Backbone of each chain as ProteinMPNN parsed JSONL, in Angstrom:
{"seq_chain_A": "MKFAILVSEGPYTHQATDTAFLFAQAVLAKGHEIFRVFFYHDGVYNATRLTTPPRDDRNVVERWTKLAEAHCLDMVVCVAAAQRRGIVDEGEMKRNGKDATNLAEPFRISGLGQLIEAGIQADRLVVFGD", "coords_chain_A": {"N_chain_A": [[17.866, 158.855, 179.255], [16.241, 159.445, 176.094], [17.635, 160.795, 173.22], [17.307, 162.764, 170.231], [18.862, 163.983, 167.289], [19.065, 166.678, 165.072], [20.669, 167.658, 162.168], [21.328, 170.328, 160.155], [23.177, 171.664, 158.693], [26.021, 171.894, 156.537], [29.302, 170.254, 156.611], [32.281, 172.001, 157.688], [31.291, 174.539, 157.295], [29.976, 176.522, 159.052], [29.617, 176.311, 162.295], [27.878, 174.432, 163.183], [27.788, 171.602, 162.663], [29.989, 170.735, 164.052], [29.338, 171.469, 166.674], [27.063, 169.878, 166.966], [28.164, 167.313, 166.771], [29.941, 167.253, 169.005], [28.09, 167.606, 170.99], [26.569, 165.265, 170.682], [28.499, 163.364, 171.382], [28.806, 164.05, 174.095], [26.265, 163.491, 175.057], [26.212, 160.693, 174.861], [28.37, 160.085, 176.518], [27.32, 160.718, 178.936], [25.685, 158.654, 179.404], [23.224, 158.603, 178.231], [20.828, 157.797, 175.626], [21.031, 157.812, 172.049], [18.566, 158.148, 169.84], [18.346, 158.682, 167.135], [20.26, 160.26, 164.529], [19.529, 162.804, 162.408], [20.035, 163.944, 159.157], [19.657, 166.807, 157.336], [18.723, 169.099, 154.691], [21.613, 171.051, 153.829], [22.983, 169.527, 155.577], [23.22, 166.944, 154.707], [25.621, 166.696, 153.414], [27.396, 165.855, 155.301], [27.557, 163.198, 154.998], [29.036, 162.178, 152.891], [31.442, 159.968, 151.577], [33.638, 160.799, 150.245], [35.17, 162.958, 151.001], [38.204, 164.76, 151.573], [39.707, 166.123, 153.878], [42.292, 168.484, 154.945], [45.206, 167.125, 156.582], [45.757, 168.167, 159.101], [43.377, 169.05, 159.967], [40.093, 168.545, 161.404], [38.319, 165.529, 160.631], [35.318, 165.554, 159.557], [33.325, 163.811, 158.475], [34.396, 161.256, 158.908], [34.568, 161.302, 161.663], [31.876, 161.284, 162.451], [31.147, 158.751, 161.422], [32.758, 157.018, 162.855], [31.868, 157.45, 165.47], [29.269, 156.572, 165.183], [29.658, 153.893, 164.569], [30.873, 152.987, 166.897], [28.85, 153.26, 168.748], [26.591, 152.171, 167.67], [24.861, 153.93, 166.23], [21.943, 155.258, 164.675], [22.051, 156.765, 161.709], [20.582, 158.953, 159.655], [19.978, 160.099, 156.388], [18.27, 162.608, 154.699], [16.273, 161.813, 151.958], [15.271, 163.456, 149.842], [16.738, 165.807, 150.141], [19.252, 164.726, 149.755], [19.149, 163.801, 147.116], [18.977, 166.202, 145.713], [21.476, 167.205, 146.247], [23.349, 165.407, 145.412], [24.085, 163.162, 146.96], [24.526, 159.84, 147.162], [23.385, 156.507, 147.346], [23.532, 152.918, 146.811], [20.918, 152.124, 146.039], [19.734, 154.559, 145.238], [21.416, 155.201, 143.162], [20.811, 153.283, 141.22], [18.064, 153.767, 140.876], [17.996, 156.379, 139.906], [19.622, 156.338, 137.719], [22.418, 156.851, 137.973], [26.089, 156.933, 137.926], [27.674, 156.307, 140.048], [28.322, 155.905, 143.6], [28.328, 157.576, 146.778], [27.807, 157.522, 149.456], [28.725, 157.378, 152.807], [29.454, 154.621, 154.964], [28.153, 154.162, 158.245], [25.872, 155.544, 157.311], [22.465, 155.981, 156.269], [20.039, 156.36, 153.655], [16.92, 157.858, 153.807], [13.431, 158.743, 154.358], [11.627, 161.809, 155.293], [9.862, 161.015, 157.209], [11.303, 159.612, 159.024], [12.491, 161.542, 160.555], [10.268, 162.669, 161.794], [9.403, 160.458, 163.235], [11.58, 160.199, 164.948], [11.265, 162.509, 166.431], [8.97, 161.866, 167.794], [9.555, 159.475, 169.15], [11.848, 160.031, 170.672], [12.867, 161.544, 173.804], [13.883, 164.045, 173.774], [14.481, 166.343, 171.179], [17.043, 167.849, 169.479], [18.087, 170.62, 167.639], [20.517, 171.432, 165.236], [21.958, 173.894, 163.339], [22.373, 176.444, 160.8]], "CA_chain_A": [[16.937, 159.614, 178.411], [16.447, 159.254, 174.656], [17.843, 162.036, 172.467], [17.415, 162.743, 168.771], [19.621, 165.16, 166.852], [18.857, 167.09, 163.682], [21.78, 168.471, 161.658], [20.897, 170.891, 158.866], [24.278, 172.447, 158.106], [27.093, 171.076, 155.997], [30.57, 170.326, 157.332], [33.224, 173.075, 157.328], [30.535, 175.708, 156.867], [30.088, 177.429, 160.189], [30.04, 175.521, 163.446], [26.772, 173.598, 163.665], [28.072, 170.161, 162.672], [30.939, 170.503, 165.145], [28.578, 171.519, 167.923], [26.194, 168.7, 166.999], [28.991, 166.133, 167.052], [30.42, 167.312, 170.389], [26.903, 167.389, 171.818], [26.257, 163.833, 170.606], [29.504, 162.685, 172.22], [28.508, 164.324, 175.504], [25.031, 162.755, 175.371], [26.587, 159.291, 175.056], [29.258, 160.015, 177.688], [26.479, 160.824, 180.135], [24.901, 157.426, 179.537], [21.932, 158.702, 177.543], [20.738, 157.073, 174.355], [20.678, 158.627, 170.884], [17.618, 157.363, 169.035], [18.679, 158.86, 165.717], [20.777, 161.551, 164.055], [18.927, 163.013, 161.091], [20.767, 164.956, 158.384], [18.669, 167.453, 156.477], [19.272, 170.232, 153.923], [23.047, 170.875, 153.567], [23.498, 168.542, 156.541], [23.474, 165.666, 154.033], [27.034, 166.648, 153.02], [28.133, 165.144, 156.348], [27.487, 161.759, 154.753], [29.8, 161.72, 151.726], [32.7, 159.311, 151.953], [34.684, 161.254, 149.329], [35.879, 164.155, 151.473], [39.613, 164.611, 151.968], [40.145, 167.356, 154.542], [43.729, 168.501, 155.253], [45.55, 166.207, 157.676], [45.755, 168.811, 160.42], [42.014, 169.484, 160.274], [39.212, 167.445, 161.813], [37.615, 164.872, 159.539], [33.941, 165.567, 160.042], [32.588, 162.614, 158.07], [34.973, 160.105, 159.615], [34.216, 161.456, 163.076], [30.495, 160.79, 162.59], [31.051, 157.314, 161.159], [33.392, 156.301, 163.98], [30.96, 157.537, 166.617], [28.112, 155.724, 164.877], [30.073, 152.488, 164.673], [31.161, 152.676, 168.303], [27.634, 153.275, 169.575], [25.475, 151.672, 166.858], [23.919, 155.033, 166.009], [21.175, 155.275, 163.434], [22.294, 158.064, 161.08], [19.702, 158.967, 158.487], [20.115, 161.224, 155.476], [17.006, 162.875, 154.012], [16.393, 161.408, 150.561], [15.033, 164.578, 148.914], [17.903, 166.69, 150.27], [20.385, 163.988, 149.189], [19.014, 163.786, 145.648], [19.309, 167.549, 145.225], [22.888, 167.546, 146.469], [24.24, 164.378, 144.88], [24.51, 162.144, 147.921], [23.944, 158.689, 146.471], [23.703, 155.136, 147.773], [23.303, 151.93, 145.752], [19.518, 152.189, 145.596], [19.513, 155.829, 144.539], [22.189, 155.143, 141.924], [20.028, 152.505, 140.251], [16.773, 154.413, 140.645], [18.136, 157.625, 139.154], [20.543, 156.146, 136.603], [23.725, 157.488, 138.2], [27.191, 156.0, 137.678], [28.529, 156.157, 141.236], [27.732, 156.142, 144.918], [29.282, 158.247, 147.665], [27.331, 157.54, 150.841], [29.619, 156.696, 153.748], [28.88, 153.694, 155.941], [26.87, 153.478, 158.187], [24.719, 156.405, 157.022], [21.475, 155.412, 155.353], [19.156, 157.363, 153.062], [15.507, 157.554, 154.011], [12.55, 159.895, 154.2], [11.363, 162.73, 156.4], [9.116, 160.299, 158.248], [12.282, 159.181, 160.027], [12.669, 162.683, 161.462], [9.035, 162.765, 162.59], [9.439, 159.344, 164.19], [12.583, 160.524, 165.972], [10.653, 163.511, 167.299], [7.956, 161.214, 168.636], [10.156, 158.435, 169.996], [12.865, 160.543, 171.601], [12.397, 162.475, 174.839], [14.34, 165.384, 173.388], [15.033, 166.532, 169.834], [17.833, 169.084, 169.475], [18.358, 171.027, 166.257], [21.773, 172.156, 165.008], [21.982, 174.401, 161.969], [22.916, 177.783, 160.649]], "C_chain_A": [[17.289, 159.423, 176.93], [16.552, 160.604, 173.946], [17.751, 161.763, 170.965], [18.082, 164.049, 168.365], [19.333, 165.423, 165.374], [20.002, 168.012, 163.273], [21.389, 169.011, 160.288], [21.963, 171.78, 158.221], [25.367, 171.51, 157.611], [28.356, 171.179, 156.827], [31.417, 171.492, 156.839], [32.507, 174.34, 156.841], [30.622, 176.787, 157.938], [30.508, 176.561, 161.356], [29.031, 174.452, 163.845], [27.096, 172.104, 163.685], [29.07, 169.814, 163.779], [30.213, 170.478, 166.485], [27.711, 170.268, 168.06], [26.988, 167.45, 167.366], [29.435, 166.114, 168.514], [29.264, 167.11, 171.37], [26.55, 165.9, 171.847], [27.211, 163.013, 171.473], [29.175, 162.833, 173.703], [27.243, 163.594, 175.954], [25.373, 161.307, 175.711], [27.457, 159.128, 176.293], [28.463, 160.068, 178.983], [25.584, 159.61, 180.315], [23.511, 157.513, 178.932], [21.989, 157.921, 176.226], [20.471, 158.071, 173.228], [19.824, 157.762, 169.962], [17.982, 157.455, 167.553], [19.363, 160.205, 165.507], [20.247, 161.705, 162.642], [19.627, 164.168, 160.395], [19.858, 165.501, 157.285], [19.329, 168.646, 155.773], [20.777, 170.003, 153.65], [23.702, 169.894, 154.554], [23.828, 167.215, 155.873], [24.935, 165.552, 153.571], [27.922, 166.006, 154.088], [28.287, 163.666, 156.021], [28.259, 161.302, 153.512], [31.138, 161.124, 152.163], [33.872, 159.82, 151.121], [35.424, 162.505, 149.808], [37.321, 163.813, 151.837], [40.08, 165.913, 152.628], [41.643, 167.319, 154.805], [44.018, 167.684, 156.513], [45.497, 166.841, 159.057], [44.378, 169.36, 160.789], [41.196, 168.283, 160.731], [38.549, 166.847, 160.579], [36.173, 164.643, 159.983], [33.197, 164.269, 159.719], [33.078, 161.392, 158.853], [34.609, 160.104, 161.1], [32.796, 160.927, 163.333], [30.453, 159.273, 162.444], [31.664, 156.502, 162.302], [32.491, 156.298, 165.206], [29.772, 156.595, 166.419], [28.464, 154.251, 165.04], [30.294, 152.087, 166.126], [29.885, 152.54, 169.126], [26.398, 152.794, 168.831], [24.419, 152.759, 166.631], [23.205, 154.87, 164.678], [21.323, 156.663, 162.824], [21.578, 158.096, 159.732], [19.855, 160.259, 157.7], [18.789, 161.397, 154.731], [17.155, 162.618, 152.509], [16.23, 162.58, 149.589], [16.21, 165.547, 148.94], [19.125, 166.045, 149.633], [20.343, 163.991, 147.664], [19.416, 165.135, 145.064], [20.807, 167.813, 145.264], [23.865, 166.459, 146.017], [24.847, 163.471, 145.927], [23.764, 160.866, 147.532], [24.357, 157.369, 147.117], [23.364, 154.2, 146.603], [21.89, 152.038, 145.16], [19.233, 153.432, 144.781], [20.248, 155.851, 143.2], [21.378, 154.423, 140.838], [18.751, 153.25, 139.877], [16.909, 155.626, 139.731], [19.168, 157.548, 138.029], [21.873, 156.856, 136.76], [24.842, 156.449, 138.054], [28.09, 155.793, 138.894], [27.72, 156.317, 142.511], [28.777, 156.853, 145.768], [28.848, 158.264, 149.122], [28.278, 156.745, 151.73], [28.825, 155.726, 154.617], [29.057, 154.325, 157.317], [25.675, 154.421, 158.015], [23.728, 155.618, 156.167], [20.552, 156.526, 154.871], [17.721, 156.928, 153.3], [14.697, 158.845, 153.987], [12.361, 160.717, 155.466], [10.577, 162.084, 157.539], [10.024, 159.852, 159.38], [12.575, 160.298, 161.034], [11.455, 162.809, 162.379], [9.032, 161.679, 163.654], [10.424, 159.627, 165.319], [12.013, 161.537, 166.958], [9.647, 162.905, 168.254], [8.609, 160.26, 169.637], [11.155, 158.973, 171.027], [12.224, 161.474, 172.631], [12.76, 163.902, 174.465], [14.872, 165.348, 171.955], [15.773, 167.864, 169.832], [18.283, 169.37, 168.051], [19.664, 171.817, 166.181], [21.822, 172.596, 163.557], [22.531, 175.803, 161.933], [21.801, 178.778, 160.357]], "O_chain_A": [[18.453, 159.265, 176.562], [15.663, 161.447, 174.062], [18.075, 160.672, 170.496], [17.896, 165.084, 169.005], [19.357, 164.513, 164.546], [20.276, 169.013, 163.935], [21.145, 168.238, 159.362], [21.668, 172.554, 157.31], [25.606, 170.456, 158.201], [28.484, 172.08, 157.656], [31.278, 171.92, 155.693], [33.065, 175.115, 156.065], [31.258, 177.824, 157.751], [31.654, 176.115, 161.404], [29.295, 173.653, 164.744], [26.719, 171.408, 164.628], [29.005, 168.735, 164.368], [30.434, 169.597, 167.316], [27.633, 169.672, 169.135], [26.54, 166.631, 168.169], [29.324, 165.089, 169.187], [29.436, 166.523, 172.438], [26.266, 165.344, 172.908], [26.801, 162.102, 172.192], [29.254, 161.872, 174.468], [27.157, 163.133, 177.093], [24.898, 160.76, 176.706], [27.312, 158.156, 177.035], [28.887, 159.526, 180.004], [24.81, 159.541, 181.27], [22.703, 156.6, 179.1], [23.044, 157.46, 175.79], [19.768, 159.061, 173.428], [20.296, 156.782, 169.385], [17.938, 156.468, 166.818], [19.083, 161.171, 166.217], [20.48, 160.855, 161.783], [19.793, 165.243, 160.972], [19.364, 164.764, 156.431], [20.368, 169.137, 156.214], [21.176, 168.897, 153.285], [24.85, 169.49, 154.366], [24.624, 166.438, 156.401], [25.434, 164.446, 153.362], [29.068, 165.652, 153.812], [29.049, 162.957, 156.677], [28.145, 160.141, 153.12], [31.856, 161.686, 152.989], [34.99, 159.327, 151.271], [36.237, 163.052, 149.062], [37.615, 162.728, 152.339], [40.773, 166.713, 151.999], [42.222, 166.235, 154.881], [43.169, 167.571, 157.398], [45.233, 166.169, 160.054], [44.227, 170.05, 161.797], [41.566, 167.138, 160.474], [38.255, 167.549, 159.612], [35.858, 163.679, 160.68], [32.526, 163.699, 160.578], [32.289, 160.61, 159.383], [34.377, 159.056, 161.703], [32.555, 160.215, 164.307], [29.808, 158.586, 163.236], [31.158, 155.441, 162.667], [32.362, 155.286, 165.895], [29.33, 155.918, 167.348], [27.681, 153.464, 165.573], [29.943, 150.979, 166.534], [29.85, 151.784, 170.098], [25.277, 152.984, 169.303], [23.226, 152.523, 166.821], [23.78, 154.409, 163.692], [20.785, 157.634, 163.356], [21.924, 157.366, 158.803], [19.862, 161.356, 158.258], [18.249, 160.43, 154.193], [18.064, 163.149, 151.871], [16.976, 162.681, 148.615], [16.633, 166.049, 147.898], [19.948, 166.737, 149.034], [21.368, 164.16, 147.004], [20.107, 165.201, 144.047], [21.345, 168.542, 144.431], [25.073, 166.585, 146.22], [25.998, 163.053, 145.798], [22.534, 160.815, 147.568], [25.535, 157.146, 147.397], [22.957, 154.656, 145.535], [21.707, 152.042, 143.942], [18.565, 153.366, 143.749], [19.772, 156.438, 142.228], [21.274, 154.888, 139.703], [18.403, 153.35, 138.7], [16.05, 155.875, 138.885], [19.545, 158.57, 137.455], [22.404, 157.405, 135.794], [24.586, 155.245, 138.056], [29.15, 155.175, 138.786], [26.588, 156.8, 142.497], [29.974, 156.745, 145.505], [29.461, 158.95, 149.94], [28.593, 155.59, 151.446], [27.671, 155.982, 154.96], [30.07, 154.99, 157.53], [24.587, 154.136, 158.515], [24.11, 154.704, 155.436], [20.313, 157.503, 155.579], [17.349, 155.786, 153.032], [15.214, 159.907, 153.641], [12.854, 160.378, 156.542], [10.62, 162.544, 158.68], [9.602, 159.726, 160.529], [12.865, 160.04, 162.202], [11.593, 163.028, 163.582], [8.707, 161.928, 164.815], [10.154, 159.34, 166.485], [12.243, 161.443, 168.163], [9.487, 163.369, 169.384], [8.257, 160.242, 170.817], [11.282, 158.426, 172.122], [11.195, 162.1, 172.377], [12.042, 164.846, 174.793], [15.612, 164.442, 171.573], [15.187, 168.899, 170.151], [18.789, 168.493, 167.35], [19.888, 172.747, 166.956], [21.736, 171.769, 162.649], [23.087, 176.293, 162.916], [22.064, 179.97, 160.197]]}, "seq_chain_B": "MLHIINKSPYDRPAFDSVLKTGEGTILLIEDGVYAAAKGGAVEPKLKAAMGKFKIYALTPDVEARGIADRVIDGVMQVDYAGFVDLVAENKTNQSWL", "coords_chain_B": {"N_chain_B": [[11.221, 176.114, 179.152], [13.998, 175.702, 177.06], [16.028, 177.935, 175.433], [18.076, 177.903, 172.723], [20.682, 179.698, 171.505], [22.547, 180.491, 168.71], [23.525, 182.574, 167.308], [25.19, 185.692, 166.875], [24.176, 188.557, 168.734], [24.675, 190.845, 167.439], [24.425, 190.375, 164.865], [22.173, 188.894, 164.08], [18.6, 188.816, 164.858], [17.948, 186.931, 166.858], [18.469, 186.802, 169.662], [17.044, 189.005, 170.697], [14.489, 188.204, 169.916], [14.084, 185.965, 171.522], [14.061, 187.121, 174.069], [11.666, 188.416, 173.952], [9.871, 186.382, 174.368], [9.399, 186.183, 177.017], [10.044, 184.498, 179.46], [12.285, 181.996, 180.822], [14.907, 179.67, 180.042], [18.104, 180.415, 178.806], [20.546, 179.341, 176.545], [23.605, 180.253, 175.406], [25.409, 179.652, 172.543], [28.109, 178.957, 170.201], [28.449, 181.734, 167.975], [26.593, 183.045, 169.441], [27.461, 183.505, 172.002], [28.593, 185.996, 172.138], [26.743, 187.741, 173.117], [27.084, 187.64, 175.802], [29.263, 189.113, 176.465], [31.023, 191.503, 178.334], [30.577, 195.054, 178.237], [29.511, 195.333, 175.717], [26.961, 196.544, 173.419], [24.713, 195.145, 173.943], [24.736, 194.431, 176.561], [23.223, 195.889, 178.701], [20.626, 195.08, 178.065], [20.747, 192.308, 178.33], [21.342, 192.096, 181.044], [19.035, 193.206, 182.145], [17.267, 191.245, 181.497], [17.861, 189.192, 183.134], [16.345, 188.698, 185.433], [14.14, 187.345, 184.553], [15.036, 185.348, 182.904], [17.147, 182.499, 183.066], [20.5, 182.532, 182.362], [22.859, 180.982, 180.37], [26.157, 180.177, 179.106], [28.126, 178.548, 176.648], [31.086, 177.22, 177.568], [33.452, 176.307, 175.965], [32.96, 177.687, 173.567], [32.922, 180.308, 174.404], [35.557, 180.584, 175.232], [36.879, 180.098, 172.809], [36.399, 182.409, 171.479], [37.759, 184.305, 172.802], [36.699, 185.72, 174.987], [36.596, 184.966, 177.566], [37.536, 186.203, 179.867], [35.896, 188.332, 180.271], [33.159, 187.868, 180.728], [29.83, 188.634, 181.399], [28.817, 189.2, 184.74], [26.931, 186.784, 186.45], [26.084, 185.387, 184.304], [25.966, 182.053, 183.672], [28.352, 179.438, 183.19], [28.676, 176.576, 181.107], [29.9, 173.308, 180.16], [30.002, 170.895, 177.422], [28.791, 168.676, 178.602], [27.23, 169.919, 180.489], [25.54, 171.267, 178.785], [24.1, 169.117, 177.743], [22.803, 168.362, 180.104], [21.172, 170.627, 180.532], [19.422, 170.432, 178.375], [18.188, 168.051, 179.053], [16.999, 168.71, 181.498], [15.133, 170.648, 180.831], [11.891, 170.531, 179.58], [11.192, 171.206, 177.005], [12.917, 172.42, 174.067], [14.339, 174.991, 172.025], [16.009, 175.761, 169.115], [17.223, 178.706, 167.954], [17.517, 179.416, 164.926]], "CA_chain_B": [[11.731, 176.057, 177.77], [15.403, 176.075, 176.854], [16.264, 178.618, 174.168], [19.474, 177.767, 172.317], [20.972, 180.782, 170.552], [23.891, 180.33, 168.153], [23.842, 183.734, 166.465], [25.573, 186.9, 167.593], [23.096, 189.551, 168.774], [25.083, 191.95, 166.57], [24.294, 189.869, 163.501], [20.786, 188.482, 163.828], [17.725, 189.216, 165.969], [17.506, 185.787, 167.662], [18.516, 187.11, 171.095], [15.889, 189.881, 170.964], [13.26, 187.408, 169.764], [13.949, 185.114, 172.703], [13.678, 187.959, 175.211], [10.236, 188.74, 173.811], [9.034, 185.25, 174.782], [9.003, 186.429, 178.399], [10.83, 183.879, 180.519], [12.786, 180.668, 180.503], [16.346, 179.468, 180.174], [18.81, 180.691, 177.557], [21.915, 178.855, 176.413], [24.325, 180.912, 174.314], [26.472, 178.816, 171.978], [28.729, 179.484, 168.974], [28.545, 183.202, 168.015], [25.615, 183.558, 170.413], [28.122, 183.872, 173.266], [28.959, 187.419, 172.142], [25.744, 188.456, 173.934], [27.506, 187.582, 177.204], [30.508, 189.877, 176.646], [30.937, 192.803, 179.018], [30.909, 196.244, 177.473], [28.816, 195.392, 174.431], [25.695, 197.293, 173.422], [23.637, 194.242, 174.382], [24.877, 194.169, 178.0], [22.089, 196.316, 179.531], [19.461, 194.26, 177.726], [20.944, 190.991, 178.931], [21.233, 192.246, 182.5], [17.623, 193.435, 182.465], [16.526, 189.994, 181.274], [18.297, 188.167, 184.092], [15.286, 188.377, 186.385], [13.154, 186.45, 183.932], [15.716, 184.242, 182.222], [18.442, 181.988, 183.524], [21.318, 182.64, 181.149], [24.075, 180.157, 180.34], [26.993, 180.271, 177.907], [28.941, 177.342, 176.462], [32.476, 177.611, 177.852], [34.404, 176.185, 174.854], [32.704, 178.733, 172.567], [33.357, 181.556, 175.057], [37.029, 180.583, 175.178], [37.323, 180.167, 171.409], [36.232, 183.778, 171.0], [38.617, 185.206, 173.582], [35.96, 186.603, 175.892], [36.445, 184.268, 178.85], [37.842, 187.08, 181.007], [34.937, 189.441, 180.389], [31.766, 187.408, 180.673], [28.982, 189.4, 182.322], [28.539, 188.497, 185.998], [25.58, 186.23, 186.511], [25.944, 184.419, 183.203], [26.576, 180.794, 184.128], [29.019, 178.746, 182.089], [28.591, 175.108, 181.084], [30.603, 172.608, 179.079], [29.036, 170.117, 176.639], [28.021, 167.833, 179.526], [26.228, 170.821, 181.054], [24.604, 171.493, 177.668], [23.226, 167.937, 177.748], [21.958, 168.45, 181.303], [20.162, 171.668, 180.321], [18.405, 169.875, 177.467], [17.443, 167.024, 179.798], [16.205, 169.352, 182.566], [14.028, 171.41, 180.25], [11.012, 169.635, 178.847], [11.228, 171.578, 175.589], [14.022, 173.302, 173.687], [14.19, 175.609, 170.7], [17.207, 176.373, 168.547], [16.807, 179.89, 167.194], [18.432, 179.47, 163.79]], "C_chain_B": [[13.183, 176.507, 177.724], [15.551, 176.702, 175.465], [17.752, 178.525, 173.839], [19.749, 178.807, 171.23], [22.397, 180.63, 170.035], [24.29, 181.496, 167.242], [24.213, 184.931, 167.332], [24.405, 187.881, 167.604], [23.411, 190.759, 167.895], [24.946, 191.584, 165.093], [22.832, 189.575, 163.161], [19.919, 188.763, 165.052], [17.293, 188.091, 166.914], [17.445, 186.117, 169.156], [17.316, 187.978, 171.496], [14.584, 189.088, 170.904], [13.015, 186.556, 170.996], [13.487, 185.947, 173.902], [12.185, 188.295, 175.162], [9.334, 187.589, 174.258], [8.715, 185.312, 176.269], [9.874, 185.831, 179.47], [11.33, 182.507, 180.079], [14.277, 180.573, 180.757], [16.983, 179.687, 178.808], [20.185, 180.035, 177.606], [22.536, 179.505, 175.182], [25.431, 179.983, 173.838], [27.011, 179.487, 170.717], [28.807, 181.017, 169.063], [27.527, 183.835, 168.961], [26.263, 184.042, 171.688], [28.536, 185.345, 173.297], [27.955, 188.256, 172.943], [26.194, 188.545, 175.384], [28.763, 188.396, 177.473], [30.239, 191.226, 177.306], [31.263, 193.935, 178.053], [30.245, 196.362, 176.121], [27.504, 196.151, 174.558], [24.537, 196.461, 173.965], [23.622, 194.067, 175.904], [23.684, 194.636, 178.85], [20.845, 195.461, 179.315], [19.548, 192.886, 178.392], [20.78, 191.062, 180.444], [19.777, 192.435, 182.926], [16.817, 192.145, 182.36], [16.827, 188.945, 182.339], [17.246, 187.79, 185.137], [14.329, 187.333, 185.845], [13.792, 185.223, 183.295], [16.955, 183.802, 183.003], [19.315, 181.955, 182.274], [22.632, 181.875, 181.301], [24.853, 180.44, 179.052], [27.895, 179.042, 177.852], [30.428, 177.717, 176.546], [33.435, 177.449, 176.662], [34.212, 177.268, 173.796], [33.086, 180.115, 173.105], [34.877, 181.673, 174.932], [37.547, 180.748, 173.756], [37.262, 181.593, 170.873], [36.971, 184.806, 171.856], [37.88, 186.12, 174.537], [35.772, 185.987, 177.283], [36.67, 185.189, 180.043], [36.887, 188.264, 181.126], [33.501, 189.004, 180.131], [30.979, 188.144, 181.752], [28.672, 188.565, 183.565], [27.091, 188.004, 186.014], [25.271, 185.294, 185.355], [26.689, 183.158, 183.637], [27.205, 180.071, 182.945], [28.895, 177.231, 182.238], [29.471, 174.549, 179.976], [29.558, 171.764, 178.323], [28.193, 169.197, 177.532], [26.907, 168.664, 180.169], [25.147, 171.165, 180.035], [23.588, 170.339, 177.642], [22.269, 167.995, 178.936], [20.848, 169.482, 181.122], [19.041, 171.165, 179.412], [17.543, 168.856, 178.209], [16.509, 167.654, 180.836], [14.993, 170.094, 182.025], [13.188, 170.517, 179.347], [11.025, 169.927, 177.343], [12.447, 172.45, 175.317], [13.796, 173.821, 172.268], [15.531, 176.186, 170.266], [16.764, 177.516, 167.647], [17.767, 180.097, 166.025], [18.108, 180.629, 162.863]], "O_chain_B": [[13.549, 177.546, 178.273], [15.238, 176.075, 174.453], [18.589, 179.015, 174.597], [19.123, 178.792, 170.17], [23.348, 180.639, 170.816], [25.269, 181.41, 166.501], [23.623, 185.154, 168.389], [23.713, 188.027, 166.596], [22.543, 191.592, 167.634], [25.295, 192.359, 164.202], [22.33, 189.956, 162.103], [20.436, 188.93, 166.156], [16.362, 188.278, 167.697], [16.484, 185.754, 169.835], [16.659, 187.717, 172.503], [13.691, 189.275, 171.73], [11.882, 186.436, 171.463], [12.618, 185.517, 174.66], [11.533, 188.439, 176.196], [8.147, 187.803, 174.504], [7.852, 184.573, 176.743], [10.4, 186.557, 180.313], [10.856, 181.94, 179.095], [14.833, 181.3, 181.579], [16.479, 179.216, 177.789], [20.903, 180.161, 178.598], [22.056, 179.33, 174.062], [26.287, 179.572, 174.622], [26.44, 180.463, 170.229], [29.186, 181.551, 170.106], [27.599, 185.03, 169.246], [25.706, 184.886, 172.39], [28.803, 185.886, 174.37], [28.281, 189.354, 173.394], [25.743, 189.422, 176.12], [29.282, 188.377, 178.589], [29.355, 191.978, 176.897], [32.11, 193.796, 177.171], [30.395, 197.378, 175.443], [27.002, 196.372, 175.66], [23.515, 196.999, 174.392], [22.628, 193.615, 176.472], [23.176, 193.851, 179.651], [20.109, 195.159, 180.255], [18.57, 192.374, 178.937], [20.154, 190.192, 181.05], [19.343, 191.891, 183.941], [15.81, 191.973, 183.047], [16.134, 187.932, 182.436], [17.265, 186.677, 185.663], [13.777, 186.532, 186.599], [13.151, 184.18, 183.166], [17.705, 184.625, 183.526], [18.913, 181.411, 181.245], [23.402, 182.1, 182.235], [24.289, 180.879, 178.05], [28.366, 178.558, 178.881], [30.947, 178.441, 175.696], [34.179, 178.385, 176.37], [35.183, 177.722, 173.192], [33.521, 180.983, 172.349], [35.406, 182.725, 174.574], [38.532, 181.45, 173.522], [37.978, 181.946, 169.935], [36.83, 186.013, 171.663], [38.382, 187.193, 174.87], [34.922, 186.414, 178.064], [36.076, 184.994, 181.104], [37.062, 189.112, 182.002], [32.741, 189.665, 179.424], [31.431, 188.254, 182.892], [28.314, 187.391, 183.469], [26.164, 188.722, 185.639], [24.326, 184.508, 185.411], [27.884, 183.196, 183.93], [26.666, 180.084, 181.838], [28.995, 176.683, 183.336], [29.752, 175.224, 178.986], [28.359, 171.91, 178.563], [27.017, 168.965, 177.25], [25.793, 168.181, 180.369], [23.979, 171.332, 180.389], [22.382, 170.559, 177.534], [21.078, 167.716, 178.8], [19.707, 169.239, 181.516], [17.864, 171.438, 179.65], [16.328, 168.802, 178.022], [15.383, 167.198, 181.032], [13.953, 170.162, 182.68], [13.71, 169.835, 178.465], [10.889, 169.022, 176.52], [12.95, 173.131, 176.211], [13.154, 173.176, 171.439], [16.119, 177.006, 170.972], [16.016, 177.311, 166.691], [18.721, 180.868, 166.129], [18.784, 180.819, 161.852]]}, "name": "protein", "num_of_chains": 2, "seq": "MKFAILVSEGPYTHQATDTAFLFAQAVLAKGHEIFRVFFYHDGVYNATRLTTPPRDDRNVVERWTKLAEAHCLDMVVCVAAAQRRGIVDEGEMKRNGKDATNLAEPFRISGLGQLIEAGIQADRLVVFGDMLHIINKSPYDRPAFDSVLKTGEGTILLIEDGVYAAAKGGAVEPKLKAAMGKFKIYALTPDVEARGIADRVIDGVMQVDYAGFVDLVAENKTNQSWL"}
């Protein structure tokens, strides 16, 4: 079965990103497919490569990127939410005249249409937020 | 319909809102699992809803909150794999944020 996941909470906030990650892991462990993980609102903070959590804490961003790399997951960050919160890739840096980027690989920035498409293409869309 | 509740019934009205929908399956996760604790003010409400709703609670969240030894009888517990199965079995799901 094809799953899509929407994450609308930032890391280290409450529990939604942890639940979403553990759910995603379980989906893959069961042999299902994840069509896309979409990061919206404060969820876009899951995509910054500049976090340095304490060593004895989980590294939320790294955890997502490793899972994505291992399973070729499509992880999409909402562009409007990213612009508001300073999540920047090469294209956004040039377009908005910024002096740096911070988007972790393999996240990509795109529009809300990607969420709608995920809702249409996947058999199930599960929302994690606060 | 699978209703996913991640808020404590003592904090937000999500649990009450779900009960008003009439019937279905409920999965309590995160702070939502407090609805499944014996002795709480919500217990009679949850028990009354059992005829119309199948009620599940996510075991890791139950354990993290120290209420594993006082989960109301009849509340079924699942792990993350069971969470995935519930989503797959139910054609639709709603997270009550």
